[in-house]
N, C-alpha and C positions, 0 to 999 in steps of 0.2 A: 217628298217635296213640301216645303214649307214656304209660304209666301206672306209678306206684309208690305206696307206702303213704302219701305225703303229698298228691300232686297228680297231676292228669291233664293232659298236654300235647298240645294240638292244634297241629299245624303244616303250612304249606302254602307252597308256592313262588309268589311274586308276580312275574310277568312284567313288566319294564320299571321295577322300583323301584329307586331310588338306593340306594347302600351307605353312606349317611351316617346315616341314622336306623333305629333298631331300632323295629319294629312289633309290640308286645307288650300284651295285655291280661290283667288279672287278674279273676278272678270268685270270689266267696264266696257260697254260697247262704244264704238266711236261716234255714234250719234249723241252721246252725252255732251261731248265737248272736246276742247283740244287736249293735248297731252298733259298739260299742267293740271286741268281739272280732273282728268282721270286718275292721275297719280295721287292728287288729294284726296280723292274717294278712297283709294286703295290704302293709303297711309291711315285714314280714319278708321277703316274696316279692321286693319292689322291692330291698332291700338285697342279697339273694342274686344277683338278676340283674345288679346293678351290679358286684358282685365277678366274676360270671362272665363279664362282657363285658371285664374286665381280665385275667383269668387264662386263660381259653380263647377260642378263636376261634368266637364265635357267629356264624352265617350271617345278615348283615343283609338279604339279598334273599328272606327268609322272613317269613311272619306267624305269631305265635305266640298261642295262647290257653291261659292256665294256670287250671284250675279247681281250686281248694283242697278238700281233704277235712278232715272233722272232726279228724283225728289231727294236724292242724297245731297245735292248741291245747295238746296235752297232751304234747308232746316238746320235747327241747332244740334249741336253735337250730343247734348244730354239727352234730348228726346230719342235720337236714333239710338244711342247706346242702351236706354230702357227697353225700347222695342226689340232690339237684337238679343239682349240678354234674356228677354222672356221667350223669344223664339228658340234659342238655344236650350233653355230648360224644357220646352215641349218636346224636343228630340228625345229625350230620356225613355 
């Protein structure tokens, strides 16, 4: 488990998983806002993870669960991206 001010990331090793597909899930709780706000957060997270796969080597034999925190709505995209990239680098 890794946590920062934007998200909490749970990760675990999957034995026998192929290295071609990334197993990742994004969760936003209903307390954060209405459906539009929750979907905006998930779109941002997907975009950040797509960039992370290209820039850093994320382990594909792990399973990831990314739980968003309410601070995702009120902050800038670039700050979130830097913080999440650092978090995914720590998982190595």
